[in-house]
One Martini backbone bead per residue (centre of mass of N, CA, C, O) as a GRO file, in nm:
protein
  280
    1MET     BB    1   4.373  -0.701   1.650
    2ALA     BB    2   4.326  -0.975   1.513
    3LYS     BB    3   4.345  -1.105   1.196
    4ILE     BB    4   4.273  -1.435   1.172
    5ALA     BB    5   3.997  -1.637   1.133
    6LEU     BB    6   3.901  -1.983   1.191
    7VAL     BB    7   3.664  -2.173   1.003
    8ALA     BB    8   3.480  -2.479   1.073
    9ASP     BB    9   3.327  -2.759   1.034
   10SER     BB   10   3.246  -3.059   1.207
   11THR     BB   11   3.345  -3.266   0.967
   12ALA     BB   12   3.657  -3.264   1.048
   13ASP     BB   13   3.693  -3.426   1.320
   14LEU     BB   14   3.811  -3.252   1.555
   15PRO     BB   15   3.934  -3.231   1.843
   16GLU     BB   16   3.899  -3.013   2.098
   17ASP     BB   17   4.199  -2.969   2.174
   18LEU     BB   18   4.288  -2.879   1.889
   19ARG     BB   19   4.095  -2.644   1.849
   20LYS     BB   20   4.202  -2.479   2.090
   21GLU     BB   21   4.507  -2.470   2.025
   22TRP     BB   22   4.436  -2.340   1.712
   23GLY     BB   23   4.175  -2.158   1.693
   24ILE     BB   24   3.911  -2.323   1.608
   25HIS     BB   25   3.605  -2.246   1.460
   26VAL     BB   26   3.294  -2.415   1.512
   27ILE     BB   27   3.038  -2.525   1.291
   28PRO     BB   28   2.754  -2.708   1.326
   29LEU     BB   29   2.604  -2.975   1.255
   30LYS     BB   30   2.322  -3.201   1.230
   31VAL     BB   31   2.140  -3.455   1.421
   32ARG     BB   32   1.842  -3.677   1.371
   33PHE     BB   33   1.627  -3.853   1.600
   34GLY     BB   34   1.358  -3.775   1.503
   35SER     BB   35   1.293  -3.536   1.759
   36GLU     BB   36   1.604  -3.556   1.803
   37GLU     BB   37   1.848  -3.296   1.835
   38TYR     BB   38   2.197  -3.259   1.734
   39PHE     BB   39   2.498  -3.172   1.759
   40ASP     BB   40   2.783  -3.225   1.640
   41HIS     BB   41   2.934  -3.399   1.913
   42GLU     BB   42   2.722  -3.387   2.138
   43ILE     BB   43   2.705  -3.661   2.051
   44THR     BB   44   2.863  -3.927   2.086
   45SER     BB   45   3.003  -4.166   1.898
   46GLU     BB   46   2.926  -4.406   2.072
   47GLU     BB   47   2.622  -4.340   2.093
   48PHE     BB   48   2.557  -4.314   1.797
   49TYR     BB   49   2.633  -4.609   1.699
   50ARG     BB   50   2.440  -4.749   1.888
   51ARG     BB   51   2.179  -4.615   1.771
   52LEU     BB   52   2.212  -4.679   1.469
   53GLU     BB   53   2.187  -5.001   1.494
   54THR     BB   54   1.875  -4.960   1.637
   55ALA     BB   55   1.733  -4.799   1.434
   56ASP     BB   56   1.443  -4.771   1.243
   57GLU     BB   57   1.564  -4.501   1.136
   58LEU     BB   58   1.734  -4.290   0.959
   59PRO     BB   59   1.906  -4.041   1.025
   60MET     BB   60   1.940  -3.692   1.012
   61THR     BB   61   2.072  -3.410   0.835
   62SER     BB   62   2.208  -3.070   0.893
   63GLN     BB   63   2.277  -2.753   0.812
   64PRO     BB   64   2.376  -2.456   0.842
   65SER     BB   65   2.264  -2.150   0.852
   66PRO     BB   66   2.307  -1.833   0.752
   67GLU     BB   67   2.247  -1.720   1.037
   68GLU     BB   68   2.462  -1.884   1.188
   69PHE     BB   69   2.696  -1.768   1.034
   70MET     BB   70   2.648  -1.470   1.097
   71ASN     BB   71   2.679  -1.486   1.404
   72LEU     BB   72   2.972  -1.583   1.399
   73TYR     BB   73   3.099  -1.365   1.221
   74LYS     BB   74   3.026  -1.121   1.396
   75GLU     BB   75   3.182  -1.208   1.646
   76LEU     BB   76   3.465  -1.228   1.507
   77LEU     BB   77   3.472  -0.926   1.385
   78GLY     BB   78   3.527  -0.810   1.681
   79GLU     BB   79   3.840  -0.954   1.678
   80TYR     BB   80   3.873  -0.962   1.363
   81GLN     BB   81   3.957  -0.872   1.033
   82GLU     BB   82   3.927  -1.179   0.932
   83ILE     BB   83   3.805  -1.473   0.734
   84ILE     BB   84   3.841  -1.828   0.731
   85SER     BB   85   3.610  -2.052   0.555
   86VAL     BB   86   3.591  -2.406   0.591
   87HIS     BB   87   3.446  -2.684   0.390
   88LEU     BB   88   3.282  -2.923   0.290
   89SER     BB   89   3.195  -3.061   0.022
   90SER     BB   90   2.977  -2.932  -0.220
   91ALA     BB   91   2.897  -3.227  -0.333
   92LEU     BB   92   2.770  -3.311  -0.020
   93SER     BB   93   2.689  -3.003   0.057
   94GLY     BB   94   2.529  -2.680   0.155
   95THR     BB   95   2.723  -2.527   0.349
   96LEU     BB   96   2.881  -2.336   0.160
   97ASN     BB   97   2.635  -2.172   0.065
   98ALA     BB   98   2.561  -2.055   0.343
   99ALA     BB   99   2.826  -1.899   0.371
  100HIS     BB  100   2.792  -1.719   0.121
  101ILE     BB  101   2.534  -1.577   0.211
  102ALA     BB  102   2.653  -1.447   0.465
  103LYS     BB  103   2.871  -1.286   0.326
  104GLU     BB  104   2.686  -1.112   0.143
  105ARG     BB  105   2.531  -0.978   0.380
  106LEU     BB  106   2.796  -0.854   0.530
  107LYS     BB  107   3.036  -0.743   0.357
  108ALA     BB  108   3.299  -0.900   0.433
  109LYS     BB  109   3.619  -1.036   0.519
  110ILE     BB  110   3.551  -1.337   0.357
  111HIS     BB  111   3.683  -1.669   0.312
  112ILE     BB  112   3.567  -1.918   0.099
  113VAL     BB  113   3.616  -2.281   0.135
  114ASP     BB  114   3.662  -2.569  -0.060
  115SER     BB  115   3.786  -2.878   0.032
  116LYS     BB  116   3.689  -3.139  -0.132
  117THR     BB  117   3.619  -3.289   0.145
  118ILE     BB  118   3.645  -3.508   0.437
  119SER     BB  119   3.713  -3.528   0.750
  120LEU     BB  120   4.028  -3.618   0.758
  121GLY     BB  121   4.112  -3.439   0.514
  122PHE     BB  122   3.984  -3.182   0.623
  123GLY     BB  123   4.148  -3.167   0.886
  124LEU     BB  124   4.423  -3.129   0.748
  125MET     BB  125   4.354  -2.857   0.617
  126VAL     BB  126   4.289  -2.699   0.870
  127MET     BB  127   4.569  -2.735   1.004
  128ASP     BB  128   4.728  -2.595   0.781
  129ILE     BB  129   4.595  -2.319   0.812
  130ALA     BB  130   4.662  -2.275   1.111
  131ARG     BB  131   4.970  -2.270   1.070
  132ARG     BB  132   4.979  -2.029   0.871
  133ILE     BB  133   4.862  -1.824   1.063
  134ARG     BB  134   5.082  -1.856   1.286
  135GLU     BB  135   5.317  -1.773   1.075
  136GLY     BB  136   5.183  -1.497   0.924
  137MET     BB  137   5.014  -1.533   0.697
  138ASP     BB  138   4.822  -1.425   0.458
  139SER     BB  139   4.520  -1.480   0.310
  140ALA     BB  140   4.609  -1.485   0.014
  141GLN     BB  141   4.829  -1.699   0.047
  142ILE     BB  142   4.658  -1.922   0.165
  143VAL     BB  143   4.436  -1.949  -0.052
  144GLU     BB  144   4.627  -1.989  -0.295
  145GLY     BB  145   4.763  -2.263  -0.160
  146LEU     BB  146   4.514  -2.473  -0.139
  147SER     BB  147   4.525  -2.636  -0.403
  148LYS     BB  148   4.788  -2.783  -0.324
  149VAL     BB  149   4.695  -2.906  -0.064
  150ARG     BB  150   4.460  -3.068  -0.185
  151GLU     BB  151   4.640  -3.245  -0.378
  152ASN     BB  152   4.809  -3.358  -0.102
  153ILE     BB  153   4.533  -3.506  -0.024
  154GLU     BB  154   4.451  -3.834   0.089
  155THR     BB  155   4.133  -4.026   0.079
  156LEU     BB  156   4.045  -4.336   0.248
  157PHE     BB  157   3.773  -4.588   0.257
  158THR     BB  158   3.569  -4.824   0.433
  159LEU     BB  159   3.274  -5.031   0.410
  160ASN     BB  160   3.031  -5.246   0.526
  161THR     BB  161   2.812  -5.062   0.377
  162LEU     BB  162   2.592  -4.890   0.132
  163GLU     BB  163   2.326  -4.810   0.269
  164TYR     BB  164   2.392  -4.516   0.374
  165LEU     BB  165   2.471  -4.379   0.111
  166GLN     BB  166   2.210  -4.442  -0.036
  167LYS     BB  167   1.997  -4.318   0.164
  168GLY     BB  168   2.164  -4.030   0.175
  169GLY     BB  169   2.263  -3.952  -0.128
  170ARG     BB  170   2.615  -4.018  -0.129
  171ILE     BB  171   2.728  -4.220  -0.360
  172GLY     BB  172   2.818  -4.108  -0.621
  173ARG     BB  173   3.072  -4.320  -0.786
  174VAL     BB  174   2.953  -4.609  -0.631
  175GLN     BB  175   2.714  -4.750  -0.798
  176GLY     BB  176   2.847  -5.024  -0.909
  177PHE     BB  177   2.782  -5.175  -0.616
  178LEU     BB  178   2.506  -5.229  -0.654
  179GLY     BB  179   2.291  -5.476  -0.563
  180SER     BB  180   2.454  -5.781  -0.591
  181VAL     BB  181   2.724  -5.627  -0.430
  182LEU     BB  182   2.667  -5.541  -0.119
  183ASN     BB  183   2.882  -5.746   0.021
  184ILE     BB  184   3.094  -5.566  -0.060
  185LYS     BB  185   3.402  -5.400   0.021
  186PRO     BB  186   3.456  -5.084  -0.027
  187VAL     BB  187   3.688  -4.859  -0.176
  188VAL     BB  188   3.716  -4.511  -0.106
  189ARG     BB  189   3.762  -4.209  -0.287
  190VAL     BB  190   3.843  -3.876  -0.277
  191GLY     BB  191   3.815  -3.667  -0.512
  192ASP     BB  192   3.907  -3.368  -0.662
  193ASP     BB  193   3.577  -3.297  -0.668
  194GLY     BB  194   3.445  -3.423  -0.391
  195VAL     BB  195   3.385  -3.722  -0.483
  196TYR     BB  196   3.294  -4.030  -0.470
  197GLN     BB  197   3.518  -4.312  -0.539
  198THR     BB  198   3.616  -4.594  -0.681
  199TYR     BB  199   3.899  -4.804  -0.610
  200GLY     BB  200   3.772  -5.076  -0.478
  201ASN     BB  201   3.753  -5.429  -0.371
  202ALA     BB  202   3.624  -5.663  -0.118
  203ARG     BB  203   3.543  -5.965   0.082
  204SER     BB  204   3.670  -5.801   0.327
  205GLN     BB  205   3.782  -5.594   0.562
  206ARG     BB  206   4.080  -5.678   0.569
  207LYS     BB  207   4.122  -5.652   0.259
  208ALA     BB  208   4.044  -5.354   0.248
  209LEU     BB  209   4.272  -5.252   0.430
  210ASP     BB  210   4.502  -5.359   0.252
  211LEU     BB  211   4.422  -5.184   0.009
  212ILE     BB  212   4.475  -4.913   0.142
  213VAL     BB  213   4.774  -4.957   0.189
  214SER     BB  214   4.847  -5.003  -0.108
  215ALA     BB  215   4.743  -4.731  -0.210
  216PHE     BB  216   4.931  -4.548  -0.041
  217ASP     BB  217   5.193  -4.666  -0.146
  218THR     BB  218   5.141  -4.565  -0.434
  219LEU     BB  219   5.079  -4.257  -0.372
  220ALA     BB  220   5.378  -4.215  -0.228
  221ALA     BB  221   5.537  -4.208  -0.475
  222GLY     BB  222   5.766  -3.946  -0.466
  223ARG     BB  223   5.656  -3.854  -0.176
  224LYS     BB  224   5.622  -3.651   0.093
  225LYS     BB  225   5.544  -3.722   0.421
  226VAL     BB  226   5.357  -3.553   0.680
  227SER     BB  227   5.057  -3.686   0.738
  228LEU     BB  228   4.864  -3.907   0.964
  229VAL     BB  229   4.522  -4.024   0.958
  230VAL     BB  230   4.291  -4.211   1.168
  231GLY     BB  231   3.962  -4.371   1.127
  232HIS     BB  232   3.641  -4.453   1.291
  233GLY     BB  233   3.312  -4.639   1.304
  234GLY     BB  234   3.283  -4.855   1.541
  235ALA     BB  235   3.613  -4.975   1.473
  236LEU     BB  236   3.875  -5.009   1.654
  237GLN     BB  237   4.039  -5.259   1.560
  238ALA     BB  238   4.051  -5.181   1.261
  239GLY     BB  239   4.190  -4.910   1.310
  240LYS     BB  240   4.448  -5.026   1.441
  241TYR     BB  241   4.533  -5.196   1.203
  242LEU     BB  242   4.565  -4.963   1.001
  243GLN     BB  243   4.768  -4.798   1.154
  244GLU     BB  244   4.999  -5.008   1.167
  245ALA     BB  245   5.017  -5.066   0.861
  246LEU     BB  246   5.082  -4.769   0.772
  247GLU     BB  247   5.331  -4.718   0.942
  248ASN     BB  248   5.497  -4.948   0.813
  249ALA     BB  249   5.465  -4.869   0.506
  250LEU     BB  250   5.535  -4.537   0.543
  251GLN     BB  251   5.709  -4.442   0.779
  252ILE     BB  252   5.479  -4.318   0.987
  253LYS     BB  253   5.330  -4.134   1.222
  254THR     BB  254   5.053  -4.074   1.389
  255THR     BB  255   4.878  -3.778   1.447
  256LEU     BB  256   4.573  -3.912   1.429
  257PHE     BB  257   4.329  -4.081   1.634
  258THR     BB  258   3.983  -4.141   1.544
  259GLN     BB  259   3.636  -4.061   1.539
  260VAL     BB  260   3.374  -4.057   1.356
  261GLY     BB  261   3.122  -3.858   1.327
  262PRO     BB  262   2.780  -3.841   1.309
  263VAL     BB  263   2.732  -3.705   1.030
  264ILE     BB  264   2.912  -3.895   0.870
  265GLY     BB  265   2.792  -4.164   0.992
  266VAL     BB  266   2.515  -4.157   0.851
  267HIS     BB  267   2.660  -4.221   0.555
  268THR     BB  268   2.866  -4.471   0.645
  269GLY     BB  269   2.852  -4.612   0.905
  270PRO     BB  270   2.921  -4.884   1.060
  271GLY     BB  271   3.264  -4.989   1.007
  272THR     BB  272   3.427  -4.754   0.939
  273VAL     BB  273   3.748  -4.713   0.761
  274GLY     BB  274   4.029  -4.473   0.765
  275ALA     BB  275   4.242  -4.237   0.571
  276ALA     BB  276   4.495  -3.969   0.578
  277VAL     BB  277   4.730  -3.799   0.357
  278GLN     BB  278   5.002  -3.574   0.367
  279PHE     BB  279   5.177  -3.400   0.122
  280GLU     BB  280   5.452  -3.228  -0.068
   0.00000   0.00000   0.00000
């Protein structure tokens, strides 16, 4: 029997080929347009952002139920001795709580982890855990070391508008930008507590992207850079610009360039561009 199964929810936005290569078991959140409900990534990012821009009402998202977690955990416990289950920030979703409920009902060896981040930064943490499992580390070592891993992952992104964060109730500590300054392009950092925080603002998307590059340059001072991931929500050219600018500034090649998935996209909206860097 294999030792440790790794579970992550779909908001880590990891491509299917990576998930398969590293044995990552994904439990999906859901997105609903009216009466039509899809699992996260069941509807492609391209189709999602096209529909989002023309939708009369903002789509809704929902987390996996404790029963869905239980079903997955039971299946995995038939093959593995224990499970590490890591999820998006508990400050932004109740997904982690549903996982805890399932664990309590099963009374099994399941380790629930709050990533305290989202999307790109979350994906970096999941990949770090997957590598440690493959290296043969035991679960106690892995879980104990995750606070350090979390501290060494920085995630920043910019939004075309705050409309989606506001309507979705995920505005966090970015509220200072509301009202008369909605035309400003905010640069948002995921804080150590897993809540969105304002890092700065700019008058255009290009200036916001340049601010992200400058921010990472500052954050990288005296730290060894391990991985860079770049993502966008229906903004390919802006994503490519950020990728090239960060590679030049940080002198590191991109590990993954991807598109932000539908569930995260409901709250960030089209035109979102961001990156995450893991340090040692």
